[in-house]
VOGU-3710 file (C-alpha; in Angstrom, 3 decimals, decimal comma):
1> mhktfpvgkl> -16,694/-28,706/-6,918  -15,853/-25,698/-4,788  -15,173/-22,434/-6,600  -11,516/-21,412/-6,350  -10,314/-17,865/-5,760  -8,450/-15,844/-8,406  -4,980/-14,379/-7,816  -5,063/-11,465/-5,389  -6,612/-10,597/-2,061  -9,085/-12,912/-0,398
11> plhilkrflk> -12,620/-11,608/-1,071  -13,343/-9,062/1,647  -16,587/-10,631/2,885  -14,876/-14,002/3,321  -11,813/-12,474/4,982  -14,034/-10,549/7,413  -15,870/-13,761/8,353  -12,620/-15,640/8,991  -11,097/-12,793/10,994  -14,154/-12,651/13,218
21> kytvfdksvi> -14,278/-16,429/13,650  -10,656/-17,445/14,087  -8,435/-14,633/15,384  -7,562/-14,794/19,071  -5,924/-12,107/21,188  -5,779/-10,868/24,757  -6,543/-7,476/26,314  -3,047/-6,175/25,509  -4,072/-6,062/21,827  -5,632/-2,630/21,417
31> igpdigldaa> -6,457/-3,060/17,734  -6,612/-6,486/16,125  -7,164/-7,495/12,504  -10,014/-6,056/10,450  -10,705/-4,803/6,938  -8,807/-1,613/6,154  -6,647/-1,686/9,277  -2,986/-1,679/8,343  -1,264/-3,020/11,480  -1,979/-4,530/14,872
41> viefgnryll> -1,657/-2,252/17,898  -0,325/-3,731/21,163  0,271/-2,238/24,626  3,989/-1,468/24,959  4,608/0,436/28,174  4,004/4,129/27,619  3,738/3,584/23,853  2,021/1,239/21,440  3,839/-1,498/19,539  2,740/-1,725/15,902
51> aktdpitfvs> 3,069/-5,080/14,115  2,651/-5,903/10,436  3,520/-8,710/8,015  3,368/-8,570/4,224  4,831/-10,729/1,416  6,343/-9,635/-1,888  5,114/-12,013/-4,585  4,804/-10,052/-7,834  8,505/-9,254/-8,375  11,957/-10,664/-7,693
61> ediglytini> 14,173/-7,830/-8,980  14,749/-5,237/-6,210  12,708/-7,468/-3,897  14,514/-6,136/-0,815  13,577/-2,538/-1,575  9,972/-3,565/-2,174  9,783/-5,590/1,036  11,049/-2,907/3,387  8,957/-0,116/1,908  5,723/-2,113/1,681
71> nandiavmgg> 5,998/-3,257/5,298  7,163/0,133/6,589  4,204/1,811/4,886  1,729/-0,035/7,089  3,477/1,211/10,219  3,635/4,754/8,855  -0,116/5,014/8,192  -0,759/4,284/11,870  1,248/7,390/12,748  4,180/5,226/13,801
81> lpkwflatil> 7,878/4,814/13,160  9,113/1,472/11,723  12,015/0,190/13,838  12,537/-3,598/13,736  12,339/-5,938/10,747  12,332/-9,723/10,354  12,228/-11,618/7,056  11,203/-15,076/5,919  13,108/-15,639/2,669  11,892/-18,483/0,458
91> lpvgkadakm> 14,207/-19,451/-2,409  13,275/-21,686/-5,351  14,788/-25,160/-5,690  17,135/-25,409/-8,678  17,642/-21,655/-8,942  18,837/-20,556/-5,507  22,565/-19,943/-5,112  24,866/-17,794/-3,000  24,630/-14,843/-5,390  20,807/-14,770/-5,353
101> tetifsqlsn> 20,746/-15,086/-1,585  23,324/-12,374/-0,945  21,580/-10,009/-3,355  18,353/-10,287/-1,348  20,133/-9,910/1,993  22,043/-6,889/0,696  18,908/-5,194/-0,640  17,054/-5,743/2,634  20,004/-4,426/4,636  20,472/-1,319/2,501
111> ackkhnisfc> 16,779/-0,430/2,589  16,707/-0,884/6,376  19,754/1,344/6,830  18,110/4,093/4,782  15,196/4,243/7,235  17,164/3,463/10,433  15,384/0,111/10,782  17,077/-2,810/12,557  17,209/-5,961/10,399  17,161/-8,262/13,399
121> gghteitagi> 15,979/-11,747/12,480  13,944/-14,144/10,390  14,292/-17,409/8,505  15,716/-18,513/5,136  15,133/-21,750/3,225  15,180/-23,319/-0,236  11,712/-24,659/-0,901  9,716/-26,478/-3,566  6,577/-25,117/-5,163  7,832/-21,665/-6,172
131> nrpivigqml> 9,678/-20,470/-9,276  11,008/-17,157/-7,957  12,175/-15,796/-4,591  9,479/-14,747/-2,152  10,187/-12,546/0,851  7,664/-12,300/3,677  8,425/-9,329/5,870  7,449/-8,596/9,431  7,820/-4,996/10,521  7,535/-3,766/14,083
141> gevkkdklvt> 7,279/-0,118/15,016  6,094/2,143/17,781  3,930/5,194/18,245  3,099/7,537/21,117  -0,369/6,712/22,384  -1,752/10,157/21,569  -0,330/10,011/18,027  -1,986/6,767/16,922  -3,923/7,074/13,641  -6,130/4,353/12,158
151> akgakvgdvi> -8,344/3,949/9,120  -11,272/3,837/11,557  -10,944/7,547/12,246  -12,368/9,133/9,087  -15,282/11,462/9,910  -18,233/12,595/7,830  -17,251/15,896/6,212  -13,551/15,033/6,047  -11,651/15,816/2,875  -9,736/12,930/1,267
161> iltkgiaiea> -6,180/13,757/0,221  -4,085/11,519/-2,037  -0,311/11,842/-2,245  1,744/11,401/-5,431  -0,582/9,480/-7,768  -2,070/6,056/-8,393  -0,620/2,737/-9,554  3,005/3,686/-8,842  3,946/0,143/-7,870  1,960/-1,288/-10,782
171> tsiiarekek> 3,883/0,899/-13,231  7,217/-0,440/-11,996  6,068/-4,072/-11,886  4,609/-3,984/-15,408  7,830/-2,497/-16,802  9,920/-5,175/-15,083  7,738/-8,120/-16,055  7,213/-7,013/-19,676  10,529/-5,271/-20,284  11,367/-6,757/-23,702
181> elakkfgmaf> 7,891/-6,300/-25,141  7,626/-2,731/-23,908  11,133/-1,807/-25,070  10,170/-2,784/-28,624  6,964/-0,762/-28,411  8,033/2,345/-26,464  11,828/2,256/-26,246  14,189/1,320/-23,427  14,371/4,839/-21,976  10,634/4,749/-21,291
191> vnrcknfiry> 10,880/1,262/-19,739  13,729/2,304/-17,441  11,788/5,356/-16,324  8,807/3,150/-15,441  10,966/0,575/-13,662  12,441/3,350/-11,546  9,007/4,372/-10,241  9,844/2,378/-7,098  12,410/5,087/-6,346  10,867/8,114/-8,022
201> pgigilkdsq> 8,145/9,048/-7,203  8,762/6,053/-4,891  6,685/3,337/-3,232  7,440/4,490/0,328  5,037/6,759/2,241  6,864/7,223/5,539  7,864/10,785/4,632  4,340/11,542/3,363  2,724/10,463/6,633  5,189/12,287/8,863
211> iaakfgriha> 4,877/15,573/6,981  1,070/15,380/6,817  0,932/14,937/10,596  2,964/18,134/11,092  0,473/20,305/9,243  -2,887/19,122/10,517  -4,742/16,834/12,889  -5,073/13,709/10,744  -8,224/11,665/11,312  -7,320/8,625/9,196
221> mhdpteggis> -4,671/7,291/6,849  -4,658/4,205/4,647  -2,136/2,544/2,349  -3,821/1,369/-0,881  -2,075/-1,745/-2,220  -3,591/-4,705/-4,103  -6,815/-3,747/-5,814  -5,522/-0,215/-6,268  -6,850/3,111/-5,072  -10,413/1,903/-5,652
231> tglhelaias> -10,148/-1,037/-3,268  -8,183/1,131/-0,824  -11,081/3,600/-0,706  -13,542/0,766/-0,099  -11,356/-0,504/2,747  -11,217/2,991/4,247  -15,003/3,249/4,058  -15,468/-0,172/5,698  -13,033/0,623/8,499  -14,627/4,006/9,204
241> kagiivekdk> -18,218/2,814/8,715  -18,730/5,703/6,325  -19,419/6,492/2,689  -17,072/8,098/0,169  -17,489/10,252/-2,915  -14,430/10,821/-5,099  -13,958/12,879/-8,246  -12,365/10,893/-11,067  -10,857/13,963/-12,719  -9,101/14,873/-9,450
251> ipvfsecqkl> -7,274/11,538/-9,142  -3,727/11,995/-10,518  -2,481/9,370/-12,987  1,115/9,531/-14,230  1,408/9,634/-18,016  3,708/6,588/-17,965  1,155/4,680/-15,930  -1,687/5,628/-18,242  0,297/4,552/-21,299  1,041/1,117/-19,810
261> cnyfginplg> -2,533/0,644/-18,643  -3,934/1,570/-22,035  -1,554/-0,865/-23,741  -2,481/-3,838/-21,529  -6,166/-2,958/-21,049  -5,731/-2,251/-17,333  -7,867/0,098/-15,254  -5,355/2,147/-13,211  -7,927/2,583/-10,434  -7,618/-1,144/-9,713
271> aiasgallit> -3,855/-1,589/-10,074  -1,559/-2,094/-7,076  -0,973/1,344/-5,641  1,825/1,335/-3,046  3,461/4,756/-2,970  0,204/6,653/-2,642  -1,177/7,644/0,740  -4,835/8,285/1,531  -5,333/10,911/4,236  -8,568/12,231/5,713
281> vaekrskrvv> -8,651/15,528/7,556  -11,215/18,191/8,449  -11,920/20,431/5,467  -10,701/23,542/7,297  -7,255/21,964/7,675  -7,032/20,324/4,248  -5,389/23,176/2,328  -2,702/23,499/4,988  -1,917/19,775/4,784  -1,805/19,817/0,976
291> sglqknniea> 0,406/22,926/0,973  2,741/21,391/3,579  3,180/18,251/1,527  3,794/20,197/-1,678  6,369/22,445/-0,008  8,233/19,257/0,879  8,194/18,078/-2,745  5,365/15,585/-2,297  2,499/16,037/-4,725  -0,883/16,010/-3,007
301> siigkivekk> -4,425/16,339/-4,333  -7,875/16,617/-2,777  -9,843/13,848/-4,482  -13,095/13,606/-2,529  -15,002/13,597/0,747  -16,159/11,295/3,507  -19,968/11,124/3,555  -22,643/9,229/5,438  -22,478/5,450/5,116  -25,899/5,240/3,462
311> kgvkirengr> -24,531/7,141/0,445  -22,162/4,280/-0,354  -18,781/4,465/-2,087  -19,169/6,456/-5,297  -17,118/8,099/-8,012  -18,182/11,115/-10,035  -17,251/10,740/-13,693  -18,361/13,089/-16,471  -20,772/14,740/-14,068  -22,487/11,500/-13,049
321> lkslklferd> -22,224/9,565/-9,791  -21,798/5,810/-9,980  -20,625/3,047/-7,688  -16,859/2,798/-7,344  -15,789/-0,683/-8,418  -14,209/-2,943/-5,813  -11,294/-4,796/-7,435  -10,905/-8,024/-5,448  -8,595/-9,220/-8,250  -5,841/-6,693/-8,892
331> eitkif> -5,761/-5,417/-12,468  -2,047/-6,133/-12,729  -2,766/-9,875/-12,763  -3,880/-9,397/-16,385  -0,245/-9,283/-17,492  0,741/-12,639/-15,957
//
């Protein structure tokens, strides 16, 4: 019997093999699919068209807000501006009604309006085989050719900057999925604060990326999602063909996040991390970028460096270097 995959991302070595074997594109595709690359890049006159698709499967409450931000993030990390959005909305048989459908449409519309994104198409259906709504977003954006940034661009000697903190999305999802249990343990005020992490500090990184670009020549950006900051760093290393050393005590973890992770036995380094942005920049420019972000009310921390590939992907903890774990199964799946 063939071994089945756990919930989460496809194992990276298998995904890489399939991408190499089966993807097809013409010369107008400047950047196609690969590990750590957040969006496709396509010739578009005097600019590049950026194209991304991403589903929201962990949550149903506030699914519109999640969908727009998660898809917009992958355009933002390429140095681009998200502009056009299409949605495939799958609704569960026996549960879907006009109220559920309008709620999703309204959330998508409101989130698009906030970022001046056109909600311009898609598909909606009631389908068997699911027990909650699923929205699959497709975001299109554009970027000036000389402003394109990719995760391939990290250079040896670069400083790695992280905005906000880790496991922001995980904190909100855990609070939503385990609301009653957590309210009994920690109180409803704490649960509401965690649920609201999608808004504050927020799971969107469009502002983060735009401000960072104003204060320094950015070499690479990456949006850590499933598998957390740890897997995001591995993806950055793979894309850039480089090594990474990060300092565990420099990685910011919100107290609410740490409390939830301790309670459920979750490693926050491996929990879904939308809302954080990984940036690499030359060391001489790093303080300026960090200061620029902080002056615009976005927390930013220097957490490590890009090193030669042969040094691997490592984390320094209690003075000792060890391999940074690659979480191919997101830690948040432990609560389901």
